[in-house]
Structure formats: structure tokens, C-alpha cells
C-alpha positions in Angstrom: 50.5 30.8 9.2 51.2 28.1 6.6 53.3 28.9 3.5 51.8 29.2 0.0 53.6 26.0 -1.0 52.0 24.1 1.9 48.5 25.5 1.1 48.9 24.5 -2.6 49.8 21.0 -1.5 46.8 20.9 0.8 44.4 22.2 -1.9 45.5 19.5 -4.3 45.1 16.8 -1.6 41.6 17.9 -0.5 40.5 18.3 -4.1 41.4 14.7 -4.6 39.7 13.6 -1.4 36.5 15.4 -2.5 36.5 13.3 -5.6 37.5 10.0 -3.9 34.8 10.5 -1.2 32.2 11.0 -4.0 31.5 14.5 -2.8 31.7 15.8 -6.4 32.2 14.4 -10.0 33.8 15.5 -13.2 34.4 19.3 -13.3 32.1 20.0 -10.3 33.1 22.0 -7.2 35.8 24.4 -6.3 38.1 25.2 -3.3 39.8 28.3 -2.1 41.9 29.5 0.8 43.6 32.7 2.1 47.3 33.0 1.5 49.7 34.6 4.0 49.6 38.0 2.2 45.8 38.1 2.1 45.3 37.0 -1.5 43.2 34.0 -2.3 44.3 30.7 -3.8 41.6 28.9 -5.7 41.0 26.1 -8.2 40.9 26.8 -11.9 37.6 26.9 -13.8 36.8 23.7 -15.6 39.3 21.3 -14.0 38.7 17.8 -12.7 39.3 17.8 -9.0 40.3 14.1 -9.0 43.1 14.9 -11.4 44.0 18.3 -10.0 47.7 19.4 -10.1 49.6 22.6 -9.2 49.1 24.0 -12.6 45.3 24.1 -12.0 45.6 26.6 -9.1 45.1 30.4 -9.6 45.8 33.3 -7.3 43.4 36.2 -7.2 43.0 39.4 -5.1 40.1 40.2 -2.8 38.2 41.8 -5.7 38.5 38.6 -7.9 41.2 39.9 -10.2 43.6 37.2 -11.3 47.2 37.8 -10.2 48.9 34.5 -11.0 48.3 31.1 -12.6 47.2 29.5 -15.9 43.6 29.7 -17.0 40.8 31.5 -15.2 39.7 31.2 -11.5 36.6 29.2 -10.8 33.4 30.6 -12.3 31.8 30.6 -8.8 34.4 32.9 -7.3 31.7 35.4 -6.5 30.3 32.9 -4.0 33.7 32.5 -2.3 34.4 36.2 -2.2 31.0 36.8 -0.6 31.8 34.3 2.1 35.2 35.9 2.9 33.6 39.3 3.0 30.9 38.2 5.4 33.2 36.1 7.6 36.7 37.6 8.1 37.4 34.7 10.4 37.1 32.2 7.5 40.4 31.1 5.9 39.2 28.3 3.6 36.1 27.3 1.6 35.0 24.1 0.0 32.1 23.9 -2.5 31.1 20.5 -3.6 28.0 18.6 -4.8 27.4 15.9 -2.1 24.7 13.7 -3.7 22.5 12.8 -0.7 22.6 16.2 0.8 21.5 17.7 -2.6 18.7 15.1 -2.8 17.3 16.5 0.5 17.0 19.9 -1.2 15.3 18.4 -4.3 12.9 16.5 -2.0 12.2 19.7 -0.1 13.5 18.1 3.1 15.5 20.2 5.6 18.6 19.1 7.4 18.2 22.0 9.8 17.3 19.7 12.7 19.0 18.5 15.8 19.4 14.8 15.4 23.0 13.7 15.8 24.9 15.0 19.0 28.2 15.3 17.2 26.7 17.4 14.4 24.9 19.7 16.9 28.3 20.1 18.7 30.3 21.0 15.6 27.9 22.5 13.1 24.7 23.3 14.8 22.2 23.0 12.0 22.5 23.2 8.2 20.1 25.6 6.5 19.1 25.5 2.8 19.3 28.6 0.6 16.5 29.1 -2.0 17.4 28.3 -5.6 19.5 30.8 -7.5 21.4 30.3 -10.8 24.9 28.9 -10.3 27.8 31.2 -10.7 25.7 34.4 -10.4 25.8 37.4 -8.1 22.3 36.5 -7.1 23.5 33.2 -5.6 26.4 34.9 -3.9 24.1 37.5 -2.4 21.6 34.9 -1.3 24.3 33.1 0.6 25.4 36.1 2.6 22.9 36.1 5.5 23.4 32.3 5.9 27.2 32.2 6.0 27.2 34.9 8.6 25.7 32.5 11.1 26.6 29.0 9.7 29.7 27.1 8.7 27.8 24.7 6.4 25.1 25.7 4.0 23.1 23.8 1.4 22.0 25.5 -1.9 18.8 24.2 -3.4 19.4 21.8 -6.3 23.1 22.8 -6.4 25.4 21.7 -3.6 27.0 22.6 -0.4 29.5 25.3 0.8 31.5 24.9 4.0 33.7 27.5 5.7 36.6 26.7 7.9 39.7 28.0 9.6 41.7 25.7 7.3 41.1 23.5 4.2 41.1 20.5 6.6 38.4 22.2 8.7 36.2 23.1 5.7 36.6 19.6 4.2 35.7 17.9 7.5 32.5 19.9 7.7 31.6 18.9 4.2 32.2 15.2 5.1 30.1 15.6 8.2 27.3 17.2 6.2 27.0 14.3 3.7 27.4 11.7 6.5 24.5 13.4 8.3 22.4 13.2 5.1 23.2 9.5 4.8 22.2 8.7 8.4 19.0 10.8 8.2 17.9 9.3 4.9 18.5 5.8 6.3 16.6 6.6 9.5 13.7 7.8 7.5 13.6 4.6 5.4 13.5 2.6 8.7 10.5 4.5 10.1 11.3 8.1 11.0 13.5 10.6 12.7 13.9 10.9 16.5 15.2 14.3 17.2 17.1 15.3 20.3 15.2 16.7 23.3 15.4 20.5 23.2 17.3 20.8 26.5 19.9 18.3 25.3 20.2 20.0 21.9 20.8 23.4 23.6 23.3 22.0 26.1 25.3 20.3 23.2 25.3 23.4 21.0 26.4 25.7 23.9 29.2 23.2 24.7 30.3 23.0 21.1 30.4 26.7 20.5 32.6 27.1 23.6 34.8 24.1 22.8 35.1 24.3 19.0 34.1 27.8 18.1 32.1 28.7 15.0 30.7 31.8 13.4 31.4 34.8 15.7 27.7 35.6 15.7 26.9 32.1 16.9 29.7 32.0 19.5 28.2 35.2 21.0 25.0 33.2 21.7 26.6 30.3 23.4 25.1 31.2 26.8 21.8 32.6 25.4 18.6 30.6 25.8 18.5 28.3 22.8 22.0 29.2 21.8 22.0 29.8 18.0 19.6 26.9 17.3 16.5 27.3 15.1 13.0 26.9 16.5 12.8 23.4 15.1 15.4 22.3 17.6 13.6 24.0 20.6 10.3 22.0 20.4 9.8 18.4 21.0 8.8 17.2 17.5 9.4 13.5 17.4 12.1 13.6 20.0 12.8 10.9 22.6 10.6 12.7 25.2 7.2 13.3 23.5 4.4 15.1 25.2 2.0 13.2 27.5 -0.4 12.8 24.6 2.2 10.9 22.6 2.3 13.5 19.8 5.3 13.5 17.5 6.3 14.1 13.9 4.3 12.3 11.2 6.0 8.9 10.4 3.8 7.5 7.7 2.6 4.6 9.9 -1.1 3.9 10.1 -1.2 2.4 13.6 0.7 3.1 16.9 0.6 1.7 20.4 -0.1 4.2 23.1 0.6 3.6 26.8 0.7 5.7 30.0 -1.5 8.3 31.7 -2.3 10.0 28.4 -4.2 7.0 27.0 -7.7 8.2 28.1 -7.1 11.6 26.5 -6.0 10.0 23.3 -9.1 7.8 23.2 -11.2 10.9 23.7 -9.5 12.7 20.8 -9.8 9.7 18.5 -13.5 9.2 19.3 -14.2 12.9 18.6 -12.5 12.7 15.2 -14.4 9.5 14.3 -17.7 11.0 15.2 -16.9 14.2 13.3 -16.0 12.1 10.2 -19.3 10.1 10.5 -21.3 13.2 10.7 -19.6 14.5 7.6 -20.6 11.4 5.6 -24.3 11.5 6.8 
């Protein structure tokens, strides 16, 4: 296991990277990791992550009591402690405020979809926790059922929390989350989202859990039907292999071109809808 000195250096580096990569601003966010003796190293409350130095790091025990360091530990330590309690395999946590990912929660749009193969492999899906006041026990408790089964979670209007086997691992998951939000938002602006076919999504996730690991509860489902994926990934809703009737997720377009053996059925459905509308106006 890495020494405390090495972990301190890493925490400073990844705090700077969070700021440089625009994953947080000003005094936002907080990081923590488990020390060799089981105590927790975390960032100080009210410190700028882009200017973080060793004097801004605090050591606490597993109950949140400060053991060493200047100032107080992050005000959101309850959230970190809840994650460590629920996930004994977790060795590091990064909490940041990635702007596009947060925007998805404000727009009430979910990132718990199977769209990008690399994301399904490494993260599965990213759920959103209902709004709770920041820094409270209520938020920490609301996170518990989600972090048991996920390594990356969004909190409504607040930010993201990622769990890892190291600070590098947790930071990479945070980067992946925001990168996914950017690609998804761009795809929507270009016309819509094309999700992965269910069979491919399940195959990717099963492979990823076996190859890269993940939450123990998820790894245990690697060979189960559907793996640990939500229902949204197990139905063809705008994927590359729509049903014979050409049904897919709403895209906002007013006209589409339909080809293939389902054309006659589509014509019948459209005609019935038109006649029903005309009767309603009569």
C-alpha cells in the first residue's frame, strides 16, 4: 500500500487536476482516501482545490474525528464516511461539480443509459440521487443505496461523487462522467441519442465487470441476465436496431422516412390516428 506521503502528493495533484479540468471552481468539491493505518486523509473545509497545498490536508478517523492537520475537515465528510461504510472495497473518493453533468440533473435528464461502449464497460450507468441539502446527514443517507451498486453517482443540482481503488481511479471515473455528459449533450443537439442494442450493452457490461471489476454487488451479477444494468438499457429505445415498426425514442423531429416491411403497418397506424383526430374535431 502507498505511504501517507505519497497519498498526500497524489491528493494535491488530483485536486489541482479537478480545477484545471474545470470539474470544480473556487472552494467547491472535496477529496479523500484511506491511509495505510485505516484513517482517512481528506481536504480541508473552505480551501481552493486549484491552490491546494499539504497544509490544506487533514487526517480523521472513521467516525469523522479530526486527528491531525490545520483547520477542519471538509463539511461534506458525512458523505465520504457513508461511502466508505457502504463500500469497504473503496479506497478513495472524489466529489466535484462537473458543470454539464450537473446541468443534466437540473434539466431532469438521466445519464443512466447505455450509449457509449467504453462507459458501459467501466462504469455501467450513472444514476441520479434526489435532491438533499448539501453537507447534511440526509444527503449522506440518500447516497447509501446508490454507492452500494455504483462507482459514479450524480446528486441533483449538486455534483458528482466517484469511488475508486485509488485517487487516480476515482478521478478517472469523474472525468469519464463529465466526458459522457458532453458527448450526450452534443448528440442531443444534433438530433437525438442512439442507445446500444440491449444484447450488446449486456455483453459489454459483463465483460467490463470481469475485466475491470466494480462494486462487489455488481461484479456478482456479471453472468446474470442483464448483468447489473437498469431496465432502460434492456429495451430497444432509440437503439441502432429498432422494432419492425420503426419505433424509437422521441427526437423532436416532425417528419421521418420509414422503409421496410413495417411500412404498411405504420401507414395503418397513422391513418387511424388521423381519423380519430378528425372525429374529435367534428
